[in-house]
N, CA and C of each residue as an Amber inpcrd file, in Angstrom:
protein
   225
   0.8350000  -1.1780000   0.0000000   0.0000000   0.0000000   0.0000000
   0.8800000   1.2420000   0.0000000   0.4780000   2.2250000  -0.7480000
   1.2360000   3.4640000  -0.8740000   0.9070000   4.4120000   0.2780000
   1.9250000   4.9990000   0.8510000   1.7280000   5.9460000   1.9400000
   1.2790000   7.2910000   1.3610000   0.2260000   7.8780000   1.9370000
  -0.2640000   9.1560000   1.4180000   0.6710000  10.2830000   1.8360000
   0.7570000  11.2870000   0.9750000   1.6170000  12.4350000   1.2270000
   0.8370000  13.4900000   2.0000000   1.5200000  14.2010000   2.8790000
   0.8980000  15.2840000   3.6320000   1.5280000  16.6070000   3.2340000
   0.6860000  17.5730000   2.9980000   1.1630000  18.9230000   2.6850000
   1.6190000  19.6100000   3.9650000   2.5640000  20.5140000   3.8190000
   2.9300000  21.3930000   4.9220000   1.8300000  22.4480000   5.0410000
   1.7750000  23.2040000   6.1260000   0.7860000  24.2810000   6.2110000
   0.9210000  25.2720000   5.0390000   2.1670000  25.6080000   4.6820000
   2.3710000  26.4960000   3.5290000   1.9050000  25.8070000   2.2520000
   2.2180000  24.5310000   2.1230000   1.8000000  23.7710000   0.9510000
   0.2900000  23.7330000   0.8030000  -0.4190000  23.6070000   1.9030000
  -1.8830000  23.5970000   1.8650000  -2.4070000  24.9480000   1.3820000
  -1.7860000  26.0270000   1.8440000  -2.1970000  27.3680000   1.3870000
  -1.9420000  27.5190000  -0.1130000  -0.8210000  26.9970000  -0.5720000
  -0.5040000  27.0520000  -2.0040000  -1.5560000  26.2850000  -2.7980000
  -1.8850000  25.0820000  -2.3540000  -2.8800000  24.2730000  -3.0680000
  -4.2330000  24.9810000  -3.1270000  -4.6280000  25.6150000  -2.0390000
  -5.8960000  26.3470000  -2.0210000  -5.8610000  27.4960000  -3.0170000
  -4.7480000  28.2500000  -3.0190000  -4.6180000  29.3760000  -3.9670000
  -4.6270000  28.8850000  -5.4110000  -3.9810000  27.7570000  -5.6660000
  -3.9860000  27.1980000  -7.0120000  -5.4080000  26.8610000  -7.4390000
  -6.1780000  26.2690000  -6.5490000  -7.5740000  25.9470000  -6.8550000
  -8.3840000  27.2210000  -7.1080000  -8.1800000  28.2310000  -6.2640000
  -8.8970000  29.4990000  -6.4200000  -8.5900000  30.1610000  -7.7580000
  -7.3600000  29.9990000  -8.2130000  -6.9350000  30.6320000  -9.4670000
  -7.0130000  29.6840000 -10.6570000  -7.6130000  28.5120000 -10.4340000
  -7.7810000  27.5200000 -11.4950000  -6.4460000  27.2040000 -12.1790000
  -5.4290000  26.9700000 -11.3460000  -4.0860000  26.6670000 -11.8320000
  -3.6560000  25.2920000 -11.3310000  -2.7260000  24.6910000 -12.0420000
  -2.1140000  23.4400000 -11.6050000  -0.7120000  23.7270000 -11.0880000
  -0.1060000  22.7180000 -10.4690000   1.2950000  22.8490000 -10.0460000
   2.1630000  23.1750000 -11.2590000   1.8760000  22.5260000 -12.3810000
   2.6470000  22.7400000 -13.5970000   2.5000000  24.1810000 -14.0940000
   1.2820000  24.7220000 -14.0460000   1.0620000  26.1200000 -14.4480000
   1.9100000  27.0600000 -13.5900000   1.9030000  26.8240000 -12.2900000
   2.6810000  27.6530000 -11.3760000   4.1680000  27.5270000 -11.6790000
   4.6360000  26.3070000 -11.8790000   6.0520000  26.0830000 -12.1670000
   6.4750000  26.8480000 -13.4180000   5.6650000  26.7920000 -14.4410000
   5.9870000  27.5290000 -15.6740000   5.9790000  29.0350000 -15.4330000
   5.0310000  29.5080000 -14.6380000   4.9210000  30.9420000 -14.3570000
   6.1660000  31.4770000 -13.6480000   6.7320000  30.6790000 -12.7490000
   7.8890000  31.1470000 -11.9730000   9.2130000  30.6270000 -12.5060000
   9.1750000  29.8350000 -13.5660000  10.4060000  29.3510000 -14.1790000
  11.1340000  28.2940000 -13.3790000  10.3730000  27.4620000 -12.6890000
  10.9690000  26.3740000 -11.9100000  10.4190000  25.0470000 -12.4130000
  11.0520000  23.9770000 -12.0010000  10.5970000  22.6400000 -12.3660000
   9.3220000  22.2910000 -11.5950000   8.4800000  21.4770000 -12.2230000
   7.2690000  20.9880000 -11.5530000   7.6330000  20.3120000 -10.2290000
   8.7180000  19.5560000 -10.2580000   9.1280000  18.8210000  -9.0660000
   9.5140000  19.7570000  -7.9230000  10.0510000  20.9270000  -8.2400000
  10.4100000  21.9010000  -7.1960000   9.1650000  22.4000000  -6.4960000
   8.1430000  22.7310000  -7.2730000   6.8810000  23.1940000  -6.6920000
   6.2970000  22.0950000  -5.8120000   6.2950000  20.8850000  -6.2960000
   5.7820000  19.7440000  -5.5360000   6.5930000  19.5390000  -4.2530000
   7.8990000  19.6630000  -4.3440000   8.7600000  19.5040000  -3.1680000
   8.4610000  20.5600000  -2.1060000   8.1730000  21.7780000  -2.5210000
   7.8260000  22.8290000  -1.5650000   6.4790000  22.5120000  -0.9080000
   5.5110000  22.1110000  -1.6960000   4.1760000  21.8000000  -1.1660000
   4.2350000  20.6960000  -0.1170000   5.0560000  19.6780000  -0.3660000
   5.1220000  18.5360000   0.5490000   6.2750000  18.6030000   1.5420000
   6.9770000  19.7350000   1.6020000   7.9850000  19.9500000   2.6320000
   9.3420000  19.3520000   2.3770000   9.5760000  18.8330000   1.1910000
  10.9020000  18.2900000   0.8870000  11.8840000  19.4150000   0.5330000
  11.3720000  20.5540000   0.1150000  12.1830000  21.7500000  -0.1520000
  11.6780000  22.8210000   0.7980000  12.5220000  23.2150000   1.7450000
  12.1020000  24.1770000   2.7640000  12.8000000  25.5240000   2.6160000
  13.3880000  25.7640000   1.4300000  14.0910000  27.0380000   1.2130000
  13.1090000  28.1880000   1.2630000  13.3600000  29.1390000   2.1160000
  12.4830000  30.2900000   2.2820000  12.3990000  31.1080000   0.9980000
  13.5080000  31.2350000   0.2900000  13.5100000  32.0100000  -0.9590000
  12.5630000  31.3910000  -1.9910000  12.5630000  30.0710000  -2.0900000
  11.6660000  29.3880000  -3.0230000  10.2130000  29.6000000  -2.6050000
   9.9460000  29.5110000  -1.3090000   8.5910000  29.7620000  -0.8160000
   8.1480000  31.1900000  -1.1340000   9.0610000  32.1390000  -0.9990000
   8.7080000  33.5420000  -1.2910000   8.4090000  33.7480000  -2.7730000
   9.1440000  33.0900000  -3.6400000   8.8840000  33.1900000  -5.0790000
   7.4890000  32.6580000  -5.3900000   7.1620000  31.5230000  -4.8030000
   5.8360000  30.9280000  -5.0180000   4.7540000  31.8270000  -4.4330000
   4.9710000  32.3170000  -3.2280000   3.9900000  33.1910000  -2.5850000
   3.7560000  34.4570000  -3.4010000   4.8140000  35.0570000  -3.9020000
   4.6730000  36.2680000  -4.7290000   3.8650000  35.9790000  -5.9850000
   4.1160000  34.8430000  -6.6130000   3.4090000  34.4800000  -7.8410000
   1.9220000  34.2650000  -7.5910000   1.5770000  33.8400000  -6.3650000
   0.1800000  33.5670000  -6.0310000  -0.4550000  34.6860000  -5.2060000
   0.2840000  35.7850000  -5.0400000  -0.1890000  36.9370000  -4.2850000
  -0.6130000  36.5340000  -2.8690000   0.3020000  35.8580000  -2.1920000
   0.0660000  35.4510000  -0.8100000   1.3240000  35.7000000   0.0040000
   1.2430000  35.5220000   1.3190000   2.4070000  35.7660000   2.1630000
   2.9900000  34.4580000   2.6640000   4.2190000  34.5530000   3.1460000
   4.9080000  33.4040000   3.7400000   5.0730000  33.7090000   5.2120000
   4.5180000  32.8510000   6.0550000   4.7310000  32.9790000   7.4970000
   5.8500000  32.0340000   7.8760000   6.9280000  32.5860000   8.3680000
   8.0160000  31.7230000   8.8240000   7.7280000  31.2950000  10.2570000
   8.3860000  30.2260000  10.6890000   8.2040000  29.7690000  12.0660000
   8.5900000  30.8770000  13.0420000   9.6150000  31.6540000  12.7080000
  10.0530000  32.7480000  13.5730000   8.9470000  33.7880000  13.7200000
   8.3120000  34.1760000  12.5900000   7.2490000  35.1820000  12.6300000
   6.0460000  34.6840000  13.4270000   5.6810000  33.4260000  13.2660000
   4.5600000  32.8580000  14.0040000   4.8750000  32.8620000  15.4920000
   6.1220000  32.4880000  15.8620000   6.5200000  32.4750000  17.2730000
   6.4600000  33.8860000  17.8570000   6.9010000  34.8940000  17.1120000
   6.9000000  36.2750000  17.6020000   5.4810000  36.7750000  17.8470000
   4.5280000  36.3830000  16.9580000   3.1420000  36.8150000  17.1140000
   2.5150000  36.2110000  18.3580000   2.9100000  34.9810000  18.7100000
   2.3150000  34.2850000  19.8540000   2.9450000  34.7110000  21.1710000
   4.1400000  35.2810000  21.1060000   4.8560000  35.6610000  22.3430000
   4.2610000  36.8940000  22.9790000
């Protein structure tokens, strides 16, 4: 049996924005000039580079909450 993949919280936000904008992972990858696999890796947490997340967030007109920013808001 295949193990199901889990999105990161950021990945879930990306997937929702893609649905809202009627886009696929491939559409987003082409828009930002990255490989489809890079977008997928970010969504599922295999690529945690903040710069890559910011590029994706900018393309989808959304923000990136880093763990540091979330911790500061709760403190």
